[in-house]
N, C-alpha and C positions, 0 to 999 in steps of 0.2 A: 694504081701500081701494086705489084706484088711486094709484100714486105718480107724479104728473105735476107739471110745472112750470107755473105760472100766468102767467109772463112769459117773454119770449124771451131768447136767449143774451146779446144786447147789454146788456139791463137787468141780468141777473144778474152779468155781468162787472163792470159799473160799480158795482153794489152791493157786491160783494166788495172792490173796490179802495177804495171809500169806507170800509168797515169797517176795512180795513187802515190807512187814514189817521187814523181818528177814535178807534178803540178802543185803549186802551193795552195794550201787551204785559204779560202777567201780571195782567191785570185780571179782575174778576169780572163776568160778563155775564148779563143776564136777557133772554131771547128770548121776548117775548110774542107770542101768536097764532102760534106756530110750527107746524111740521109735520114731514115726514120729512127736511127739509133746512133749514139755517140760513144758507147762503151766506157763511159765515165763511171767511177765508183758510185754505188747506190747504198752505201753503208752509213749514211748520215753525214758524210763529208760535204761541206758546204763551199760553194764558189760564189763569189760576189755576183758574177754574171757569166753566162755562156751564150755566145752569139754563134749562130750557124750560118754556113753558106753552102749552097748546092745548086743542082740543076732542076730538081723536081719539087715544086711547091707543095704538092700533096704529101710527099714523104716527109718533108721538113716540118709540116704542120703537125705530124704525128710524133715528132721527137720531143719527148717530155723533158729532156735535159736542157733544151734551148730556152733558158729562163729569160735571156735578154733579147729574144726574137731571132729572126733570120732574114736573109736576103737571097735572091736568085740572081746568078750571074754566070755567064759562060766565060771561063778564064782562057779559053782558046780563041776568043774573038780578039784578034790582035789590036785593031784600032781602038776598040773600047777599052782594052787593058792599058794601052799607051795613054789614052786621053784621061781616063777616070781612075786608073789603078784598081785595087780590089775594093769593092763597095758598090753602092747603088745610090739613087737619089734619096731614098729613105734611110739608108745606112751609110753615112760617111764615117770612115774609120780614122780616128785621130792618130797623130803621131804618138809613139811611145805610150800606148793605151792598154796593151795586153800583157799579161804575165805568161801566157802560153799560147802557142799556135800549133794545131794538130792537123795532120793529113793522114787519114787511114785508108789503106789499100786503094789509093787513087793517084799516087805520084806518077804512075806509068802512063797516065793519060794527058799529062800537062805538056803542052807543045812549046810553051815559052817560059821555061823555068827561070831564066835570068830575070825576067820582069816580075814573075811571081815571088821569087826569093828576095828581090829588091823591096817589094811591098811588105813581105813578111818582116824584113829587117826594119822597115819604117814604122810599122805599127807596134812592134815589140818594145817593151820597156827594157832598159839596160839590165842585164841579168835574166831576162825572160828566156823561156825555153821553147825550143822547136822539137816536136816529136813526129818523125815520118816513119810510118809502119807499112810493111808490105809482105806479101807472101809470093808464091809462084803462080797464083791464079790471076787471070786477066780476061777481059773481053778482047780477044785477039785483034779484031779489026779496029778497035778504038785505041789500042796501045801504040805508043810511038815505035818506030822501026828499031831503034837501037835497043829498046827494052825487049822487043820480041826476039831479036837475034842474040841477046846477051845471056850469059850464064848468071847464076846467083852472085858469084864473085864480081862480075862485071857490073851488075845492077847496083850492088853495094857501093862500088867505087863511083858509079855514075851519080848516085844521090849525094855521096860525100862531096863530089866536085861542085854540086849546086851551091854549097855553102861558101865556095871560094870565088863566086862571081864578083863579089864586092871587095875582094882583097882579103889578106890574111887577118886584118884587124876587125873584120865585121862580126865574125862568129868564132866561138871557141872551136878547138879541134873536134870534129864530129866523132862521137862515140858510137861504135857498132855494137848492138845488143842482139844476141842470138837466142837467149832464153831469159826468163825473168824468174828469180827465186822468190817464192812466197815468203813474206817477211816473218810470219809466225813460225813457219817450218824452219827457216834459217836460224831463228833465235833459239828454238827449243831443241832442234836436232842438227847441230852443225855438221856438214858432210865431211867424211874422212877423205884423205888424199885419194884412196882407191875409188870412192864414190864420185869424187870430182872428175877423176880421169875417165871413169866409165861413162859419166854423163856427157863429157866432151866428145867421146868416141860416138855415142849414140846420136848426138846432135849432128856430127859430121855425116854419119851414114844417112840420117834423115834428110839432110840438106841435099845430098846427091841422089837419094832415092834409089839405092842399088837393088832393093828388093820389091820393086813394083810400086803400086799405088796405094798400099795400105797404111803408109806412114801418115802422121798428122801433117796438117798444113805447116810448112816450115815458117818459123817466126823470124822476121828481120825488123829491126828498128834502128834508125839513125837519130841521135839526139845531140843537140848543140845549144849553146846559150849565146845571146847577143852580148858582145863585149862593149 
């Protein structure tokens, strides 16, 4: 398989920073819909275990972040998902066993989100975090119809709705993140009101891409915790 990145440098840097901010050190992490890279920090931060899931065994074997191993499963095979949940014969995922569950630029391909998010809730510890990240890129023929037809705003609301499948008491109110401030920059150079306003305008213009295709890949992340 070709080892390529499906989003640009700016997106990947922001995602890594978000993971640094949201995933507890020494945590147990489940990277769903993973590939040859997980975008986790490589600055010496340690996780107790990172388990990967994906569709391509060769890609997953090359992912150095997957310290706890990986399993291959098609989450769009309905009967298998109903019968076995998320996992395989070699990887049975215990209840309340993960501190974080991640899905990077793949939520648009999941055909049975109610079942998948029910499983995410099952395997997360209380207080565990879910980070769903996406941009405007997709493999058009693989994405679900509502995603293909939706605007960025509609896609955000669609993902937020997935957290409500199990009721209001399952997850915290999903937080929508459009950009990630680098911690060191924020501490040493706090932005002025003018800079904050300017950045918000730039983010909005980037998200609607008024000026063609030169803008960075827009960054979207939805974050919630298990209650």
